[in-house]
C-alpha positions in Angstrom: 3.3 37.6 22.3 5.0 36.7 25.1 8.7 36.0 25.3 9.4 32.3 25.9 13.5 31.9 27.2 14.5 28.5 25.5 17.6 27.5 28.0 20.2 25.6 26.4 23.1 23.7 28.7 26.6 23.0 26.3 28.8 21.1 26.7 31.1 19.6 24.1 28.6 19.1 21.8 30.3 20.6 18.8 29.8 17.9 16.4 25.6 18.4 17.0 25.4 22.2 18.2 24.7 23.6 15.5 22.3 21.9 13.7 20.5 21.9 17.4 20.9 25.8 17.1 19.6 26.4 13.6 16.5 24.3 14.8 15.7 26.8 17.2 16.3 29.8 14.9 14.0 28.4 12.0 10.7 29.1 15.5 8.0 30.0 14.0 7.3 31.7 16.9 10.2 34.5 17.3 10.0 36.4 20.6 12.3 34.2 21.8 15.0 34.4 24.3 17.9 31.8 23.7 20.5 31.3 26.6 23.3 29.1 25.0 25.0 28.2 28.3 28.5 26.9 28.3 28.9 24.6 30.9 33.1 24.1 31.1 33.3 22.7 27.2 36.8 21.7 26.3 35.7 21.5 22.7 35.1 24.4 20.0 31.0 24.3 21.5 32.1 28.1 23.1 33.3 29.1 20.0 30.3 28.1 17.8 28.2 29.5 20.3 29.8 32.7 20.3 29.6 32.8 16.5 25.7 32.3 16.6 25.2 35.1 18.8 26.7 37.6 16.1 24.1 36.7 13.9 21.1 36.6 16.1 20.4 39.4 19.1 18.1 36.9 20.6 21.0 34.8 21.7 23.0 35.1 25.1 26.0 33.5 25.5 27.3 32.8 28.9 30.3 30.4 30.0 31.6 28.3 33.5 32.8 26.0 35.1 31.5 22.2 34.1 29.3 21.9 37.1 26.8 19.7 35.5 23.3 19.4 33.5 21.2 20.6 36.8 23.4 23.4 37.9 23.3 24.7 34.3 19.7 24.8 33.8 18.9 26.7 37.2 21.5 29.1 36.2 19.7 29.4 33.1 16.5 30.2 35.4 18.3 32.5 37.0 19.5 34.2 34.2 15.9 34.0 32.3 13.6 36.9 31.4 10.5 35.2 29.5 7.1 34.6 31.0 7.9 31.4 30.0 11.0 29.0 30.2 11.8 25.8 27.9 14.7 23.6 28.4 16.5 22.1 25.3 19.1 19.5 24.7 21.6 21.3 22.8 22.3 17.7 20.4 18.4 17.5 19.8 16.8 18.9 17.0 13.3 21.0 17.3 10.9 21.0 14.2 9.7 24.4 13.5 6.5 24.8 15.4 7.8 23.1 18.7 7.4 26.9 21.1 4.3 28.0 18.5 2.6 24.3 19.4 3.5 24.8 23.1 3.1 28.2 23.6 -0.7 28.0 22.4 -1.8 24.9 24.3 -0.4 26.1 27.6 -3.0 29.6 26.8 -5.7 28.2 25.3 -6.4 25.9 28.2 -4.7 28.3 30.9 -1.6 25.7 32.5 1.1 26.2 34.0 2.6 23.1 31.9 1.8 22.2 28.2 4.1 19.3 26.6 4.1 18.0 23.2 5.4 14.4 22.0 9.0 13.1 20.7 10.9 10.9 18.4 14.3 9.7 19.5 16.9 9.1 17.1 20.0 7.7 17.0 23.4 9.4 15.1 24.9 7.2 12.3 27.4 9.4 11.1 25.8 12.3 9.6 22.5 10.5 9.5 19.9 10.4 11.7 17.9 7.2 11.9 14.6 6.7 14.5 15.4 4.6 16.4 13.2 1.2 16.1 12.9 0.2 19.6 10.8 2.9 20.5 6.6 2.1 20.6 4.7 3.1 16.9 3.3 6.4 16.6 -0.1 7.0 16.5 -0.2 10.7 17.2 -3.7 12.6 16.5 -2.6 16.0 17.0 -5.1 16.3 19.8 -4.7 18.6 23.2 -5.5 16.9 26.5 -5.9 18.9 29.6 -4.8 17.0 32.9 -5.0 18.0 36.5 -2.1 17.7 38.9 -3.6 14.5 40.3 -4.1 12.9 36.4 -0.8 13.8 35.7 0.4 12.0 38.5 -0.7 9.1 36.9 0.5 9.3 33.6 4.0 9.8 34.8 4.0 7.1 37.0 2.7 5.2 34.0 5.1 6.6 31.4 2.2 6.8 29.5 1.3 11.0 27.1 3.8 12.3 30.3 7.2 10.8 30.1 10.0 12.6 32.4 11.6 14.5 29.8 11.6 17.6 30.7 12.7 19.1 27.1 9.3 18.5 25.3 7.4 21.2 28.0 6.9 24.9 28.3 6.8 26.0 32.0 5.3 28.9 33.7 7.9 31.1 34.8 5.9 31.2 38.6 6.6 27.2 39.2 10.4 27.6 39.5 9.7 29.8 42.5 9.4 26.1 44.4 10.4 23.9 42.2 14.2 23.7 40.5 16.7 21.4 39.6 18.2 19.0 42.7 22.5 19.1 41.5 25.1 16.8 41.3 22.6 13.8 40.7 22.0 11.7 37.6 18.4 11.2 36.5 17.5 15.2 37.8 14.6 14.9 35.2 12.5 11.7 36.7 13.0 13.5 39.9 12.3 17.0 38.4 9.4 16.0 36.4 7.9 14.2 39.7 8.3 16.8 42.0 6.7 19.4 39.4 3.3 17.8 39.9 2.8 18.7 43.2 2.7 22.6 42.0 0.5 22.5 38.9 -3.3 23.3 38.7 -2.9 21.7 34.8 -0.8 20.8 32.2 -1.8 20.3 28.6 -0.7 17.2 26.0 -0.7 18.0 22.7 -0.4 14.4 21.2 2.4 15.8 18.3 5.8 15.0 17.6 7.8 18.3 18.2 11.1 17.5 19.7 14.0 15.0 17.9 16.1 13.0 21.0 19.2 12.4 19.9 20.5 9.1 21.9 24.2 9.1 22.0 26.4 5.9 23.0 28.0 8.4 25.8 25.5 10.5 26.9 25.1 10.5 30.4 21.5 8.2 31.1 23.6 5.7 28.8 26.5 5.4 30.9 26.9 2.7 33.7 28.6 4.1 36.6 28.0 3.1 39.8 26.7 6.6 40.6 24.8 6.6 37.6 22.9 3.3 38.9 22.6 4.3 42.5 20.8 7.7 41.4 18.3 6.0 39.5 17.4 3.8 42.6 17.4 6.6 44.9 15.4 8.9 42.8 12.8 5.1 41.7 12.5 4.4 45.7 12.0 8.1 47.3 9.2 8.6 44.1 7.8 5.1 45.3 7.8 6.2 49.2 6.3 9.8 48.6 3.5 8.9 46.2 2.7 5.8 49.0 2.0 8.3 51.5 0.4 10.9 49.9 -1.3 9.2 47.3 -2.0 6.1 48.7 -5.0 5.3 46.4 -2.4 5.0 43.4 -0.5 2.0 44.8 -1.4 -0.2 41.4 0.3 2.9 39.4 3.2 3.2 42.2 3.6 -0.3 41.9 4.0 -0.6 38.0 6.2 2.5 38.0 8.3 1.0 40.3 9.0 -2.2 38.6 9.4 -0.1 35.7 12.0 1.7 37.4 13.9 -1.5 38.5 13.8 -3.6 35.1 14.9 -0.5 33.5 18.2 -0.1 35.8 18.2 -3.6 36.0 19.5 -3.9 32.4 22.5 -1.2 32.9 23.6 -3.5 36.3 23.9 -6.0 33.8 25.8 -3.9 31.3 28.1 -3.1 33.9 28.1 -7.0 34.9 26.4 -6.8 38.0 29.7 -5.3 39.9 28.7 -2.6 42.6 27.5 -3.9 45.5 25.8 -0.7 46.6 23.5 -1.3 43.6 23.3 -4.9 44.5 22.1 -4.0 48.1 19.8 -1.3 46.5 17.9 -3.6 44.1 17.7 -6.2 46.5 15.3 -3.7 48.9 13.1 -2.4 46.1 12.2 -6.4 44.8 11.6 -6.8 48.5 9.1 -3.9 48.3 7.6 -5.3 45.1 7.4 -8.8 46.5 6.0 -7.5 49.5 3.4 -5.2 47.9 2.1 -8.6 45.4 1.1 -10.6 48.9 -1.9 -8.4 48.9 -4.0 -10.6 45.5 -6.2 -7.7 44.7 -3.0 -5.2 43.9 -1.4 -8.3 41.7 -5.0 -8.7 39.7 -5.1 -4.9 38.7 -1.1 -4.6 38.2 -0.9 -7.5 35.9 -3.2 -6.0 33.2 -1.1 -2.9 32.9 2.3 -5.4 31.8 4.0 -5.6 28.8 5.0 -9.6 27.9 8.4 -8.8 28.8 7.2 -6.7 32.3 5.1 -9.8 32.7 8.7 -12.5 32.6 10.3 -10.1 34.5 8.1 -9.7 37.6 7.5 -13.5 37.4 11.2 -14.3 38.0 11.7 -11.6 40.3 9.2 -13.0 42.6 10.5 -16.6 42.3 14.1 -16.7 41.5 16.0 -13.7 41.1 19.4 -15.2 39.5 17.2 -16.7 36.4 16.0 -12.8 36.0 19.3 -11.5 35.4 20.2 -14.1 33.5 16.8 -13.0 31.4 18.2 -10.0 30.8 21.8 -11.1 30.3 20.1 -13.0 27.1 18.0 -10.2 26.2 20.8 -7.9 26.1 23.0 -10.1 23.7 20.4 -10.8 21.4 19.9 -6.9 21.1 23.7 -6.4 21.3 23.3 -9.1 17.8 20.3 -7.2 16.2 18.4 -10.3 16.5 15.6 -8.6 18.3 
């Protein structure tokens, strides 16, 4: 039985950490190396990690100065000894068969990466509730195998393969050529895209094995200028790179850029559109989309891929960007009020 290294960055998660580690220790797949890497926590997270290390010899605890999620994951890669690597967020919870499901998928298909699905949850005190905003789950637990190119299509369309690192198991050799870019937000989006260049096959199991906790104060929930700019930089880099390397994927590439700018514009609205640099980059992306859709054939292929709200957003981006932002502001207000 091959060893799996679970790399778990830890930073100020004392409220959620025990439940997360407990779910790791309950795994039906037992040959695990569990790396708890404390990234300079100022609460009792390190103390909790050390208490678990005393109970289970598979747990190794490391403490370092605060450098961020990417640097902590990269250190975990360096310290790990497993044949396969997985990354867990320290406030999330695994199903008992998370590791076993991934391991069987990667071995049986002889793939470089295996992925499962997740359910997104919100914390409500000690009660965890399913996030009602996500799409209905219709998981049949089947396994599909994709090539690098077909995976790229899935990533751009955000279908089977989301950008979440935590739902995947990787062959160790992949990290010889691809690691996490440090000191940026949305490193998962960039990493997932770059990884498509280095894999031959990836297996996807249509089964929920990961419970992702969405916290209001998490990195991805913030609307800082750096957060927004990093997202736009990553989205634009991916668009330009796909445009050069996979021109036949123009419609999927345009969809991904549109989906990205709508997503970040919501955060931009929450931040009251106060950052000039974000305004400039957003307008640049709006211009790219408008120019691309001068091609009527591309527009005809793109429209069927869009949800109703995306179609509305696209129309407003094309013809009145101020109304686009007003549309998002109204939608966010209704969302906050619980109307939608």
